[in-house]
N, C-alpha and C positions, 0 to 999 in steps of 0.2 A: 448608497450608490454601489453598483457592482464593479468588479475589477476592470471588465472590458469598457464599461461606460466611463470610468475614471481616466482611461487612456484614450478615449474617443475612437475605439476600434469596434468592428462588427463582431458579433458573437462567434461566427465560425473561425475567426482568426485566433490562432494560438497566442496567448498572452506573452509567454516567454520568448517565442519566436519573434513576435513583434518588437519586444524590448531589445533583443539582441541584434535586430536589424536597424535599430536607430543609430545615429552618429554617436560615437563614444561619449561625448559630453552630455548627451541627453539620456543615456541609459540609466545612470544612477538616480536622477530625479524621478524617472518613470518607475524604477524599482521601489523607491521610497513611497510613492503613492500606493503601491500594492501592499507594502509593509504596514502603512497606516491603516488600510482597510482591515488587514489581518489582526493588527493589534486591537482595533476597535471590536472586532468579532470575538476576540479572545476573552473579553470581559464577560460575555454571556455564554462562554463555551461549556458544553455539557458532554459527558462521555456517551458513546453509543450504548444502547441497551445491551447488557450482557458482557460489556468489555471487562469489567473487574472480575467477574466470575471466570471468564476465559483465561485471563492473565493468571489468576490464582491457580487454575488447573495446569497451565503450561509451566508455571513456577514449580508446582508440586512434582511435576515429571521432569524437571530440569531441561526443558526444551528451550532452545535458543530462540530469541525473538529479535527482529530488526525492523527498522522503519525505512520505507522509501517513499518520499513525499515531494510534491512540488511547492510546498509551503516553505517559509524560511524558519530559522531555528527557534525564534522566540515563542511562537504559539505552540510549537511541538514540545518545547521544554515546559511550558505552562501546563499542558495537558498531562505530561508525565509526573511532574512534581505535585500537581493538585490531586490527580485521581489514581496514579500508580506509583506512589513514592517508594514502594518496596520492591518493585519489579526491575530487574536488570534488562535493559533493552539496548543492544548495540550490535552493529553500528547503526547510526542514524544518518541516512542519506537525505539531504535537504535540497532546496533549490540551487544552492551553490555548486552542486555536483552537475557536471555536464558530460554527455547530453542527458536531459531529464526524461522522465516518462513521456511518451510511450516507448522510448528506447529501453531495451532490457539492460542497459549498462549498469544502472544502479543496483538492480537485483543481482546481477553477475558479480558486482563488487562485493555485495554482502556474502555471496557464496564463496568468493575468494578469501575474504576475511575469516570465514569459518573453515577455511581449508578444504572445501569441497572440490574435488577434481573433476566432477561431471557437471559443472555449471549449476543451473537451478533445478536439476532433476530431483533432488531430495528436498526441495522447498515447496511451500504452499504460499501463494500470493493471495491475500485477502484484501479486497478493495471494493469501491462503489462506482468506478468510472471505467470508460472504455480504455483510458490510458493505463489503468491498473491491470485490466484483463489482457491487453495487448502486450504490455511489458512482461507480465508473467508468462504468457504464452510463448513469446519469442525467447525468453530465458530458459524455457524448458520446464518451468514450474507448473504444478497443479494450480488452477485458478478458482477462487471462490468469490462470487459476487454477493455483496451485502445489498439486498434488494430494497428499493424505496420507490416512491411514486415517480421520481424523475428518471430513474435508470431502468425501469421495467422492460424496456425494449432490448436490453442487453441480456436478458435471461436466456434467450436462445441463440445468442451470438456464438460464432464458431470458436471464439477465444475463451468462452466461459465454460468451465468444467462442472461447477456446482453452484446452486443458488441457495442462500440462507436469508432469513428475515431478521435474525438477531444473532449477535456474535456468539452467545453461549450455546447455540445450536451446534457449533463446531465441536464441542466437547464429546458428544456421543459419536459424531462422525469420525473424529480422530481415534476413538476407541474401536470402532467397528469397520471403518473403511467406507468408501463410496464409489459409485460409478459416475463418471462425468462424460460430457460430450465434447469431442475435439474434432474440428474440421468435418462436422456432420456425421461422424461415426462414433459408436459407443466405445469408450475406453475405461477400463477399470483402473482407478487410482488407489493404490494401496496406502491409504492414510494411516492405518494401524501400523504398517511396516515402517512408515516414515517416523512415527513416534518411537517405535522400538529401536530404529537406527539411531535416533537422536539420543536415546538413553544409553546405548552402547558407547557413543562418542564421549559421554560424560564420565565413563568409568576409567 
């Protein structure tokens, strides 16, 4: 059973918005239904293709990594401890942070934690949903869509700068830079410069 079905709501309705609109006494039981679904899915969780290779590359270049997700902490921790035990990823912004994506607040929080004074301008948001692309876009970050059969309509969305099919494709892109599309116009995103800037901050 999906999360929307578990709560008896229609697909277009945002799940978290629905839960927060419930009377206070009903919010925690509704949230626990979602946690149960996520804990069940966690048992068969597999990393995205190319995830480990990308993280190894980022670690080798001392590039900071954070997570902004609408999931709760347990499945995120399971992913990290199971597949990325040696990677340092912080901060981790989960469902408890409000407002959630598609608000840019979580990404801007990460930028603030990293002491970036220009919001998300030096960040790259990688995700597979419209919430990811919109949050990154409004935070001022470059956005990268991890393409799949479900989200292919987002490939030409105005909030999507770049499309990849597997995560390790980002390695060459970060080395060489890329050109993305923002609000229908071509915009060059200096990914290589972002990597070099990150290396400077580590010195």
